[in-house]
N, C-alpha and C positions, 0 to 999 in steps of 0.2 A: 342586447346580445353580448356586448363586450363584458358587461358586468357578470352576466351568467357564465360566460367562458372563464372569466377570472376566478369566479367562485368554484367552478369545477376544477380548475388547475390547482387552486389553493388546497383543495381536498386531497391532492396527490402528493403534497410536499411534506417531507420529513427531514430532520437533520439529526446528527449525532450530538448528544450532550453527555455531560458527566455529573453524576449525582454523588454528593458526599454521603458516605455510609459510616455507620458506627461500628467500630471494631470491638471484638471481645477482648477485654483486658487480659494480658498475660496468656495469650494463646500459645499452646505448646504443640510441638511436633513429636512424632514417635518413630522408632525404627530407623533403618538405614536409608539415607537419601543419597541417590546418585546425582552428583553435580557434574554436568557435561560442559566442558570449557573448550574454547578454540585454542589451538597451539600457540597463537600469539599472546594468549592471556594466562599462560601457565604461572608466570610470576606477577601478573597484573594485580594491583591493589584492589580492584573491583571484585575480581574472582575471590580473592582472599577474604574480603570483607563480607561477601555473600556467604561463603562457606562458614565463616566464624559466626555469622548471624544465625544460621541454621543450628549450629552446635549449641549456641547459648540458649536456644529455645527448645532443646531436647533431642535434636536429631544426631545420629551418628552419620558422618559425612564421608563418602568415598568419591574421589574425583576421577573422571575419565577425560583424557585430553584427546581431542579429535583434530585431524588435519586433512589435507586434500587426498591423502591416500585412502581415507575412509569413504571417499565418494565411489570407490569400487563396489560393485554389487556384492552384498553379503558381508562386507568387511565390518561394519559397525554392529550388525546383528550378531556376528560371532563373538565380538568383544563384549557386548552386553550379555550374551548368553553365558559367557565365562564368569562374569561378575555375579550373575544371578545364582550361580551354584554355591556361592559363599554361604556359610551356615545362617547368617542373618538375613539373607535374601535382600530384596529391594523393596522398600516401603513407599518410595516416591522418587520422581525424577525431576530435576530442575535444570533446564538447558540455558546456558549463557552464550550459546553459539551465535545467536542473533546479533550480538554486539560487534561481531567481526564483519566489517564492511569492506574488507579487501576483496578485489575481484578474483574470481576463479581464473586459473591460468589458461584453461582452454576456452572458457566462456566468460570474457571480461564483463559482460553486461549483467552477470549473475554474481551477487556477493557470495563469499564463502559461507557466511552465516546462513543465508537462505538455502543454499545447496545442502549444507550439512544438516540443517533442520529437517529438510525433506528426508534425508537418509536416516535421521534419527527416528522420525515417526515410523518409517518403514521397518527399521530395525526392531523397535519395540513390539510392533505388531507381528513381525516374523518370528521373533524369539519368544512370543507369547508371554511377555512380562506382565504380571498381575500388579501393575503399579501405574499411577497416573502421571502424565507428563505435563509440566508447566514450562512455558517458554518465556524467558525474560528479555526485555529490551531496555534501552535508555533513550529517552527523548523521542520516542516514536509516536506519541500522542500528546495532545494539549488539552488540559482540563479546563482552561479558561484563558482570558485575554492576557493575564500576567504570566502565564505558563507557556514557555516557548516550545514548539515542536522543532527539534533540532535535527532529526534524522528521518527523512522520507524513505531512505533505503531500509532502515530497520522496520518501518511501517509495513514492508512487504511480509514480514514474519506474521503480522496480525492478519493479513489477508489469507495466507496459507493456513494459519492456525484455525481460523474460523471454518475452513473446509475440513481440516482434520477433526474438528469437533463433530462434524456431521458424518464423516466416513468412519471414524474410529472412536465412537463415544465411550467404549469400554476402557481405553487407555488415556483418554484425554482429560487433563486437569483444567488448564486454562492459560490465559495470557496475562502477564503482569509487567507493567512499565515502571521502571525504578528511577529514582533521582540520581544525579551524578555522585552525590555523597550519601552513603548508607549509614546514617547515624543511628543511635539506639532506638529512637522513635520509629524511624523508617524500617529498621530491622524487625521491630515488633509487628508493624503493619504487614510486612512481608510474611512473617510467620502466620499471621491471621489469615492472609489470603491463601497460603499454601495448605492451611488446615481446612480449606473449603468453607471459610467463614460466610455464613448466610447464603451459601450456594452461588456466590458471585464467581464468574469464570473469566471476566474481562475487567481487570482492575488496574488503576494507576495509583502508585504510592508516591505521595509528596510530603514535604515538610509540614504542610497544613492539614494533612489527613489522607484518608484513603477514599478513592473515587471509583464508582462503578459506571460502566458504559450503558447508555440508554438511547433508544430510538424515540424521538419526540416529534409530534406533529407541529408543523410551522403554520401559523395563522397570521392574518393581518394584524391581529391584536398583540402578538408577542414577537413580531419580527421588526427589527430596526429599519427605519426608512432608508432606502438606498436609491441612488441615482439610476434612472432608467437608461438602458443602453440603446442608443439609436445608431445603427451602422452608418458609416460614412467613409469616404476615401477608399482605401484598399482593405479588404478583409481576406486573410489567409486561412484556408480550410484544408487541413491534412485529411487524407481519405476523402478528398473532395469529389471524386468521381463515383464514389459508392452511393448506396441508397440514402444513408443518413446525411452524408456530406452534400449530396445534391439537394436534399430538402433544405438544409441550412443555407446553401447558396441561393436558392430561390427566395427564401425568407429575407436574407440579408439584402438582396437586390431590391425586393419590393419595399423594404423599409428604408432604403436610401443609400446603400453602398454603390459607389460609382465604378468600382473595380474589384473583381474577386479573383483570387489566385487559388486554383484548385490543384492540389498535389496528390499523387498516388504512385504506386510502384510502376504501373503501366502507363500512367499519364495519358497522352493523346491516343494511345492504342486501346484504352479501356472501353468496354462495351457502352454504347450510348452517349459517348462524349460529344460527338458532333451534334446530336439532337439537343443535349443539355446546353451546349455552348450557344446554339442558335436561339434556344428559348430564353436564356439569360440576356443575350444581346437584344432580343426583341423587347425585353423589359427596360432597355436603356443602359445596360452596364457594359463595360469592357471586361473581357474574360481572358485570363491566362491559364493554360493547362500545362503542368510540368510533370515530367516523370522524375519523381524524387522520393526516395525512401527516407522517412523522417528520422530513422536511426543513423543515417549518413550525415554527419554534422557538416562536412564540407559542401555536400550537395545542397543541404538546407540553407547554408549560408549564402550560396550562390543565388538561390531563389529569392531570398530576402534582399540581397543586394540589387536584384533586378527590378524591385518594386519601383514604379515611376515616381519621381518627385512630385508631379502634379496631383498624384493620389497617394499621399503618405499612408503607411501602414498604421491602422488604428485598432485592429482587433485580430486575434488569433483564435481559431476553433480547432482543437485537436480531436478529430474524429477517426483517425487511423487506428487500426488494430487488427489482430488476427485471433482466431479461436483454434486452439489445439488441445481439446479437452482430453482428460484421462484421469482415472482415479489415482490417488497417491501411491498405491502399491505398485503401479506400473509406470508412474511418471518419471521422466528422465530429466537430467540437467539440461540436455539439449533442447527439450521441449520448453523448459523454463526460459532458456535463452531466447528462443524464437518469439515467445509471447512478450517477454520483457522488452525486447529490442523495439518492437513496433509501438508498444504503449508507453512504457516507462522511459526508455532511452530517448524516444522521440520527444516526449514531454520535457525531459531535462534539457535537450538541445534547444527546444523552442524557448524555454525559460532563460537559459543563459544567453542566447543570441538576441533576445529582445529585452533583456533586463534594463537596458539604458533608455529604452523607448517609453514614451508616455502613452501607453495603450489605454483605450477605453474599456476593452474587454479581453480577457484571456480565459477561454472556456475549454475545459477538459471533459470529454465524454467518458465518464467513468461507468461503473456498473454496480447493480444490486449485489452481484457476486462479491465484489470487493468490500462492500459495507456490511453485508449480512452473511455471505457465504453461499456456496452452491456446490453440491456434491458433484465430483468429476471436473471441477473448475479451479483447482488450486493455483495453477499457473496464472490464469486469467484474474483470479481474485488477488493474488500477490501484486500483479502489475497495476490493477486498478486501485488497490490500497495505496500504492505509491502516488498515483495521480491525486487522490483525495488529500494525502499528506502534503504534496507539493503545493496544492491550492492553499492550504492553511499556512504554509511557510511564506508564500508570496503575499498573502493578505497581511500577515504579521509584519512584513517588510514594507508595507504601504503600497504594494503593487496590485494591480487588478488581477483577480482570479476567482473563478467559479468552477466547481466540479459538480457535474450532474450525474448522479448514480442512477442510470436508467434501470 
């Protein structure tokens, strides 16, 4: 039966991979391209090099500088509408907003780049611009082991972008991740991507070539052998009193965990906690239930500090999260903040607070929405794209990490 179950589970497993693609030599752009840059990057060499690259490959470039004042409803739409009245119109839009990782003043958990990208998508739709939007990032993806993912924050742009592709296919161009230095070869590859080369809409440009994102099946034959995780000592489960968290707790105890720490916002007051505690104790484990919001770093640190020495912390499962769905046209920065706080901010705190520990497992409950997209789930997709990226960063650093996109 175990073999049959394993075969069934293997059939469910996929992972993201990056496939080298052949670019068309000397790809050219045409018309006027609107390059949208964050206020912090007006004089930034990256924005300058990107604009120059577009110009060298045939585009006329007009720049629009966006800042936090453009988070006001209708602000960006009005500015874009004014630019669209120019005789040349707008042939394409390239956003560099995503590289701005500075926190929003009113919602620090949300980067300005993500908030402004949301507003830009809404602005283009509202202004009825007949041009496709491409969103650029730097270091938000990794195309292979030698290629470092350096920005989990910018990966949120990819989560939101995949939802924009579903909700606004008419104005959506794609996502492109750029190298730190945009040399002539990289510039040519960027021009190829923006010219919709081969119909690819999720592209990474590197010195070694251009890569396209793919979803590939994971089988026993093509998966590297990895150590099996057997729970022991203490296992911390955020969202531990919820349906998913409770299932993980039962499994962890049955597999050998001697102590489980279950956190949630309501903690001991959550529905069914007494019954769950009794069930886990009957299986032979000690149980700690704590009221703790994973987004509250100090509270989380207190929970970790209280883990008993006789049962050292060996694993973390981040199953906390909230859903606040809404289509992009009505999504607010406040909604982004609420979803990111529970998912992304909680994951970041767990990562930072346990980075010095030798954990057997660090498991992040991600989502299909983050990996593939889901209409009406832009905030959730952005938060889960962060989780997937964080797992990649940890593994590159030699730390335990697995993101499961359910």
